[in-house]
Rosetta silent file (secondary structure, phi, psi, omega in degrees, C-alpha in Angstrom):
SEQUENCE: MILSQLTAYLAEQKRAALIDISHHLGADPEALRMMLTLLERKGRVRKLPGGTVCPGGCSRCEPMSVELYEWLGDGTDPHHVQKV
SCORE:     score description
SCORE:     0.000 S_00000001
   1 L     0.000  -40.655 -176.772   -9.400    2.013   13.653 S_00000001
   2 H   -66.499  -29.571  177.662   -8.566   -0.167   10.661 S_00000001
   3 H   -64.182  -40.056  177.964   -7.532    2.915    8.656 S_00000001
   4 H   -68.695  -34.888  176.258   -4.900    3.741   11.277 S_00000001
   5 H   -66.930  -40.053  178.984   -3.723    0.105   11.237 S_00000001
   6 H   -63.036  -47.795 -179.311   -3.539    0.234    7.448 S_00000001
   7 H   -66.116  -38.165  178.466   -1.478    3.429    7.431 S_00000001
   8 H   -63.846  -42.992 -179.851    0.818    2.113   10.175 S_00000001
   9 H   -63.795  -46.872 -179.858    1.399   -1.132    8.256 S_00000001
  10 H   -66.400  -38.297  178.406    2.145    0.654    4.981 S_00000001
  11 H   -62.469  -36.941  179.646    4.398    3.196    6.700 S_00000001
  12 H   -74.279  -43.705 -175.428    6.372    0.324    8.203 S_00000001
  13 H   -81.721  -25.104 -176.018    6.495   -1.849    5.075 S_00000001
  14 L    73.453  -45.930  174.612    6.910    1.009    2.549 S_00000001
  15 E  -138.520  141.495  178.754    5.412   -1.234   -0.178 S_00000001
  16 E  -156.093  147.041  175.638    2.860   -4.006    0.177 S_00000001
  17 E   -81.278  145.845  179.848    0.572   -6.132   -1.939 S_00000001
  18 H   -54.151  -41.686 -178.481   -3.158   -5.835   -1.290 S_00000001
  19 H   -64.880  -36.362  177.522   -3.351   -9.549   -0.493 S_00000001
  20 H   -68.833  -40.808  177.565   -0.570   -9.221    2.106 S_00000001
  21 H   -61.689  -44.207 -179.994   -2.279   -6.226    3.700 S_00000001
  22 H   -59.290  -45.905  179.252   -5.517   -8.199    3.789 S_00000001
  23 H   -64.963  -43.791 -177.474   -3.874  -11.160    5.507 S_00000001
  24 H   -63.745  -43.310 -176.159   -2.005   -8.980    7.995 S_00000001
  25 H   -91.350  -10.375 -177.776   -5.064   -6.957    9.010 S_00000001
  26 L    64.572   38.991 -176.435   -7.620   -9.746    8.646 S_00000001
  27 L  -121.958  155.886  179.092   -9.712   -7.470    6.440 S_00000001
  28 L   -67.590  130.853 -179.252  -11.604   -7.901    3.192 S_00000001
  29 H   -56.487  -36.833 -179.192   -9.489   -6.820    0.180 S_00000001
  30 H   -66.509  -39.596  177.138  -12.395   -4.844   -1.315 S_00000001
  31 H   -65.588  -40.913  177.944  -12.856   -2.825    1.897 S_00000001
  32 H   -64.739  -38.976 -179.743   -9.101   -2.187    1.984 S_00000001
  33 H   -60.190  -39.482  178.383   -9.124   -1.135   -1.660 S_00000001
  34 H   -65.332  -41.148  177.859  -11.685    1.576   -0.837 S_00000001
  35 H   -66.557  -40.315  179.139   -9.510    2.847    2.034 S_00000001
  36 H   -65.052  -35.732  176.905   -6.416    2.754   -0.164 S_00000001
  37 H   -63.785  -41.493  176.606   -8.272    4.772   -2.817 S_00000001
  38 H   -61.876  -47.103  178.769   -9.058    7.392   -0.172 S_00000001
  39 H   -63.983  -33.091  178.008   -5.408    7.481    0.938 S_00000001
  40 H   -66.601  -43.005  178.190   -4.356    7.713   -2.704 S_00000001
  41 H   -62.912  -31.456  179.444   -6.587   10.778   -3.228 S_00000001
  42 L   -82.729   -4.372  178.291   -4.987   12.364   -0.153 S_00000001
  43 L    80.035   18.458 -178.948   -1.515   11.733   -1.595 S_00000001
  44 L   -92.978  -27.632  176.723   -0.450    9.344    1.154 S_00000001
  45 E  -135.824  163.958  170.674   -0.154    6.184   -0.946 S_00000001
  46 E  -137.980  145.423  175.395    0.068    5.340   -4.596 S_00000001
  47 E   -83.984  128.204 -178.542   -0.949    2.248   -6.468 S_00000001
  48 L   -83.336  151.897 -178.893    2.033    0.913   -8.366 S_00000001
  49 L   -63.176  149.638  175.787    1.710   -0.116  -12.011 S_00000001
  50 L   -55.906  140.701 -179.090    0.963   -3.722  -12.878 S_00000001
  51 L    95.671   -8.148  176.455    4.109   -5.761  -13.302 S_00000001
  52 L   -66.944  135.398 -177.429    5.938   -4.020  -10.450 S_00000001
  53 L   -70.824  139.693  178.163    7.969   -6.587   -8.516 S_00000001
  54 L   -63.759  153.225  173.826    6.780   -7.404   -5.004 S_00000001
  55 H   -57.207  137.162 -179.393    8.843   -6.277   -2.036 S_00000001
  56 H    86.457   -4.645  176.170   11.488   -8.902   -1.376 S_00000001
  57 H    73.503   20.576  178.514   11.455  -10.012   -5.010 S_00000001
  58 L   -58.987  140.444  179.334    8.877  -12.777   -4.561 S_00000001
  59 L  -129.184   26.831 -179.365    7.923  -14.309   -7.894 S_00000001
  60 L   -74.216  -28.305 -177.509    5.222  -16.783   -6.862 S_00000001
  61 L  -102.174  159.054  172.160    2.408  -14.722   -8.375 S_00000001
  62 L   -68.109  118.816 -174.345    1.881  -13.489  -11.891 S_00000001
  63 H   -52.158  -37.413 -178.668    3.300   -9.925  -11.652 S_00000001
  64 H   -71.302  -15.268 -178.755    0.408   -8.364  -13.572 S_00000001
  65 H   -94.004   -6.083 -176.944   -2.107   -9.848  -11.113 S_00000001
  66 L   -91.083  129.625  178.579   -0.516   -8.339   -7.996 S_00000001
  67 L   -99.885  106.335 -176.309   -1.976   -5.082   -6.699 S_00000001
  68 E  -106.717  143.403  177.326    0.863   -3.175   -4.989 S_00000001
  69 E  -126.672  146.359 -179.613    0.685    0.005   -2.948 S_00000001
  70 E  -123.011  135.242  177.570    3.505    2.276   -1.820 S_00000001
  71 E   -77.406  129.107  178.439    3.498    4.557    1.221 S_00000001
  72 L  -106.156  -21.186  178.994    4.304    8.172    0.345 S_00000001
  73 L   127.174  170.959 -178.167    3.836    9.690    3.779 S_00000001
  74 L  -109.207    2.976  177.308    1.275   11.453    5.867 S_00000001
  75 L    82.464    0.786 -178.880    2.442   15.003    5.323 S_00000001
  76 L   -89.341  -16.646 -179.760    3.504   15.555    8.947 S_00000001
  77 L   -92.354  112.315 -177.612    7.246   15.255    8.283 S_00000001
  78 L   -66.864  -17.159  179.412    8.539   18.573    6.881 S_00000001
  79 L   -94.191   -3.090 -177.845   11.618   16.806    5.458 S_00000001
  80 L   -71.493  130.723  175.429    9.559   14.175    3.651 S_00000001
  81 L  -110.324  118.538 -178.859    9.873   14.346   -0.119 S_00000001
  82 L   -74.816  131.408  177.818    6.997   12.731   -1.933 S_00000001
  83 L   -75.781  146.626  177.735    7.987   10.410   -4.776 S_00000001
  84 L  -118.263    0.000    0.000    6.315   11.012   -8.106 S_00000001
């Protein structure tokens, strides 16, 4: 169930920091990281490089310490173009 909540949240947000996902879902960041790795292998999300600015331009955290993920899609939309 949490995997479907995770994918729904990322699909809605488009980009999200691991800590924000953790707070929203009330889940352990390490458990989420494992799920995100699985989704990354399936081509549904990608981990953004360190230093990428948070959605909304927040600058409270050190950019290199923020773990950001971007939703690429679930492959069900034939018009979806995956970003590279």
